[in-house]
LUMBA-584862 format. One record per residue (C-alpha): residue in three letters; x, y, z. Coordinates in steps of 0.001 Angstrom, whole numbers, plus 524288, in hexadecimal, padded with zeros to 5 digits. Example, Ala and Ser with C-alpha at 12.3 -4.5 7.8 and 13.67 -1.06 7.14 Angstrom:
% residues 2
ALA8300C7EE6C81E78;SER835667FBDC81BE4;
//
This chain:
% residues 203
MET80012800107FFEF;PHE80B38809638033E;ASP815C88037A7FAA5;ALA8150680DA97EFE2;ALA81627818D97F9C6;LEU8213181230800D6;ARG828CA810CA7F452;ASN82A6B81F997F3C1;ILE8316281F0F800EA;ILE83975812E27FFF8;ASP83D4F812E97F1BC;PRO8472C81E497F1EE;PRO8500F818637FC7B;LEU84EAF80AC27F6EB;ASN8522180F717E93A;ALA85E218164D7EE73;ILE862BB809EF7F553;GLY85EB3801757E9C0;THR8670D809CB7E09D;ARG87335807277E8F5;ILE8708D7F8957EA1E;ALA86E6A7F78F7DB4C;ALA87AFE7FF017D8FD;ILE8832F7F4B27E021;GLY87D5D7E9ED7D7D7;VAL873DF7E37D7E153;SER867F87DE827DA19;ALA859FE7E1017DDF8;ASN857717D2527DEB7;ALA862917D0B07E85C;VAL85CA17DB2A7F0D8;THR84F567D4547EFEF;VAL854917C7107F3D5;PHE85CEA7CC527FEF7;GLY8516F7D403804A3;PHE848BF7C80F80332;LEU8524D7BF5D80A97;LEU853AF7C9B68152E;GLY844F07C9E581680;LEU843CB7BB01817A5;LEU84D037BBA182347;ALA842017C29B82A8F;VAL839D87B62C82A31;PRO841B87ADF3833F7;LEU843697BA0283C59;ILE834947BBC283D02;ALA832FF7AD5483FB2;ILE83B9A7AE9984C01;GLU834D87BB6F84F63;GLN8406A7C46584CCB;TYR837757CE9384719;GLY840707DA4E84846;ALA84B1C7D3C384019;ALA840E87CEF583678;LEU83BB07DCB9834E0;ILE848FF7E1CC83132;LEU84A817D732826C0;ILE83CD77DA2D82193;LEU840657E89882034;MET84D3A7E4ED81996;ASN845E77DC2281025;ARG83CC57E76A80CAA;LEU848607F08980AC7;PHE84EB17E71C80131;ASP841977E55D7FA82;GLY8415A7F3E07F7A7;LEU84FB27F4137F3E3;ASP84EBC7E9447E9BD;GLY845567F1617E18E;ALA84DDD7FD6F7E2FE;VAL859F07F5B07DE99;ALA852597F0157D307;ARG84DFA7FDA47CEA3;HIS85C05802047CE7B;SER8618D7F5DA7C7C9;LEU858847EC3E7C103;LEU849E57EA927C340;THR846967DCAE7BF2B;ASP83A607D4367BEDD;PHE841127C9BC7C6E0;GLY844E77D3E37D10A;GLY836B87D7E87D29F;TYR832CA7C9A67D341;LEU83CFF7C6A27DD85;ASP839807D28C7E59B;ILE82AED7CF7E7E677;ILE82C387C1097E9BD;CYS8362C7C4327F469;ASP82CB97CE047F9FA;PHE821477C49B7FAAB;ILE829617B9908003D;PHE82F377C29380A53;TYR821EF7C7C380EA7;SER81CA37BA17810CB;ALA829317B5AD8174A;VAL828277C037821D8;VAL81A3C7BC0D824DB;PHE81E837ADB6824F6;GLY828C57B1AB82F42;PHE81DEC7B6278384B;ALA816E77A92F83699;LEU823867A26883ACF;ALA824AD7AB7084695;SER817AE7A79B84C88;SER80D6C79D7684948;GLU803407A79E84D26;ASN807B87AF9784152;ALA8066B7A4AE8378D;LEU7F83E7A66783378;TYR7F9AF7B511831FC;ALA806787B37382A8C;ALA7FF7C7A9D782150;PHE7F4C97B3BA81F35;LEU7FE647BE6081BEC;ILE806127B5DA81277;PHE7F8E57B1ED80C81;SER7F6017C05880AF0;PHE803367C2AA80454;MET7FEEF7B9197F9CE;GLY7F4037C2567F64F;THR7FC9A7CE707F55F;ALA807B97C7607EE79;SER7FF247C0BF7E44D;THR7F7387CCD27E102;PHE803977D5177E03B;LEU80AE47CBE47D74B;THR7FF707C82A7CE65;TYR7FBE17D6887CC96;ALA809FE7D91E7C889;ILE809397CE117BE8C;MET7FC857D3527B8CF;ALA801CC7E13A7B8E8;GLU80D6F7DCE47B0F5;LYS8048A7D5BF7A76B;HIS7FC537E1F57A581;GLY807FD7EB177A4DD;ILE8044F7F2537B170;SER80F207F8897B944;THR810F7801CD7C4C4;ASP81C29808C17CB4E;ILE814BF80D3D7D78D;GLN81E75805A17DFD0;GLY82A31808387D73A;ARG82F9E800A07CB9E;LYS82CC27F2177CE09;SER82E587E56D7C67E;LEU81FCE7E24C7C7FD;TYR813077E9577CABB;TYR811197ECE97D90F;LEU802BC7ED0A7DCC3;GLY8003F7F3A27E9CD;GLY7F6C57F0A37F480;LEU7F3B27F251802EF;ALA7FE9E7E901806CF;GLU80B327EBE47FF7D;GLY819A67EB45802C9;GLY819727F64E80CAF;GLU80DED7F08381425;THR814677E305813D2;ILE820D97E869819D8;ALA8190E7EF988242C;ALA811AC7E3018279C;MET81E697DB23828CE;LEU824897E57083178;LEU8189E7E5C783A36;MET8193E7D6FD83B7F;CYS827757D7F684008;ILE8253A7E37184912;PHE8189C7DDF084EF6;PRO81A047CF2384D36;ASN80F507CC788571E;TYR805D17D35784E07;PHE809A57CB6B84208;MET7FC0E7C598840F5;ILE7F5C37D2FC84044;VAL7FF7E7D84883667;ALA7FDE57CBFB82E21;LEU7EF017CD1E82E10;VAL7EEEA7DB8182B13;PHE7F9547DAEF82073;GLY7F3997CE5A81ACE;SER7E6887D54A8199D;MET7ED327E0C4812BA;CYS7F30A7D6D280959;TRP7E5967D1B6805FC;VAL7E0747DF6F803AE;THR7EC177E15A7FA77;THR7E9547D47D7F3B3;ILE7DB0E7D7FA7F145;THR7DE087E5C87EC64;ARG7E8797E0697E353;ILE7DEE47D6967DDAF;TYR7D5657E1C67DB6D;ALA7E01E7EA0D7D515;ALA7E3667DE957CC32;TRP7D50F7DD127C87E;LEU7D4627EB907C51D;THR7E0B77EB107BD15;PHE7DFEA7DDCE7B67A;GLY7D23B7D82F7B89F;LYS7CB4A7E2037B013;SER7D4297DF507A486;HIS7CE097D1F17A24B;
//
């Protein structure tokens, strides 16, 4: 919901750092993979309830997620890079939630609900991008990307906020999971409606 507005704030410093990283020959894909692996290290930390350390790794993952795009824009923006970035994001999001299921059996049902909700946002996001490419539709509202980014109530910024809340207030994981999972379903429904408006009337 706030991602487009946030880009105006975070893009200038990310682009400045990304320019320097690209200049020394580090590829955007290397930045993506390194950030992804850092993020996965948060999972065992969450499982053993070391939430502060996990929070730091989550923030580092998100920093590298922003940097990979900045590096790509100053070196080589590729389809595979966009593909790699998005699958790493979705796996990382679910992995963090899985960590909370490992931390407490009481969290398991709510973690399952949230991962279930991610399936709605992920599938509607990716299939819209496929159809947009087929119909020649593009947007740069969130900067130059390898695929179409369809917004919604629950986007990257809200996902990060939810994960941080889970780490800061782990005893309230169930509430955060229910609220954010519900936001995901609102996003899923509105994206299906947007797809119907864009593609449904052409047939």
